[in-house]
C-alpha positions as CSV (number, residue, x, y, z in Angstrom):
1,M,80.0,26.5,145.5
2,R,82.4,28.7,147.4
3,R,84.0,30.2,144.2
4,F,80.7,31.2,142.7
5,M,79.4,32.8,146.2
6,L,83.1,34.9,145.3
7,C,82.1,36.1,142.4
8,I,78.3,37.2,143.0
9,L,80.1,38.9,146.2
10,S,82.4,40.6,143.8
11,A,80.1,41.3,141.0
12,S,77.3,43.3,143.1
13,A,81.0,45.0,144.8
14,L,82.0,46.4,141.5
15,M,78.5,47.6,140.8
16,S,79.0,51.2,141.3
17,T,81.7,53.7,142.5
18,T,81.5,56.2,144.7
19,A,83.2,59.5,145.3
20,F,83.0,61.6,147.9
21,A,83.0,65.4,148.4
22,E,83.0,67.4,152.1
23,E,79.1,67.6,151.9
24,G,78.0,64.4,150.1
25,Q,78.6,61.3,147.6
26,M,78.0,60.9,143.8
27,R,76.9,57.3,142.7
28,V,78.0,56.1,139.3
29,A,76.5,52.6,138.1
30,Y,77.9,50.8,136.2
31,G,77.6,46.7,136.3
32,D,75.9,46.8,132.7
33,L,79.5,47.9,131.3
34,N,82.4,46.3,130.4
35,L,85.3,48.5,131.7
36,T,87.5,46.7,129.3
37,S,86.0,47.6,126.1
38,T,86.5,50.8,124.3
39,T,82.6,51.7,124.4
40,G,82.5,50.4,128.0
41,A,85.4,52.5,128.9
42,H,83.7,56.0,126.9
43,V,79.8,55.1,128.5
44,M,81.6,55.2,132.0
45,L,83.6,58.7,131.7
46,Y,80.2,60.2,130.0
47,R,78.4,58.9,133.2
48,I,81.3,59.8,135.7
49,H,80.7,63.7,134.1
50,H,76.9,63.7,133.8
51,A,76.8,62.5,137.9
52,A,79.9,65.3,138.5
53,I,77.7,67.8,136.6
54,L,74.7,66.7,138.4
55,F,76.4,66.6,141.8
56,C,78.2,69.8,141.4
57,D,75.3,72.1,140.5
58,D,74.6,72.5,144.2
59,I,77.2,74.9,144.9
60,D,75.7,77.8,146.5
61,R,73.2,80.0,144.1
62,N,74.8,83.0,146.4
63,V,78.1,83.2,145.4
64,V,78.9,85.7,143.2
65,P,78.3,84.2,139.4
66,S,81.3,84.2,138.1
67,H,83.2,82.8,140.8
68,R,80.5,80.5,141.4
69,T,81.0,78.8,137.5
70,D,84.7,78.6,138.8
71,M,83.8,77.1,141.4
72,I,81.5,74.8,139.4
73,H,84.4,73.4,137.0
74,G,86.7,73.0,139.9
75,C,83.7,70.6,141.6
76,E,83.0,68.8,138.5
77,H,87.2,68.3,137.6
78,T,88.0,67.3,141.3
79,M,84.9,64.6,141.0
80,T,85.3,63.0,138.2
81,S,89.1,62.7,138.8
82,L,87.9,60.8,142.8
83,A,85.7,58.8,140.5
84,I,87.8,58.1,138.2
85,K,90.8,57.1,140.7
86,Q,88.4,55.0,142.8
87,L,86.9,52.8,139.9
88,D,90.6,52.0,138.8
89,A,89.6,51.0,135.6
90,P,92.5,51.4,133.7
91,L,91.0,51.9,130.1
92,V,88.1,54.7,131.6
93,A,91.6,56.3,133.3
94,A,93.7,56.6,129.9
95,L,90.3,58.0,128.4
96,Y,90.2,60.8,130.9
97,E,93.5,61.5,130.8
98,K,93.7,61.8,126.9
99,R,90.8,64.2,127.0
100,Q,92.8,66.1,129.7
101,A,95.9,66.4,127.5
102,P,96.2,70.0,126.5
103,T,95.6,70.4,122.6
104,E,98.8,70.8,120.5
105,M,98.0,73.3,117.2
106,A,100.2,72.2,114.6
107,T,102.2,74.3,112.7
108,R,103.5,74.2,109.6
């Protein structure tokens, strides 16, 4: 009975990951995903990225547009990185790092 209770507590603890910024937090649900599968990891990465876009869209609209765009991209990168770090799912982290790596052009 004790093992069963611990499993339930562990499963409920893994229902979402939260990344914190100066003025808020970003929650991403993943209780329905298998983060050890490629498909589950890709879906989680998409959810984190989408949540970061929504979270960062609230950046001050009084900022000069070109600066605001830079601020939003920086915020999205920071929030995505924080969420992936806090998630501690190796496959999700590996997929994210692969996307962040610069693409090399083939030479002849």
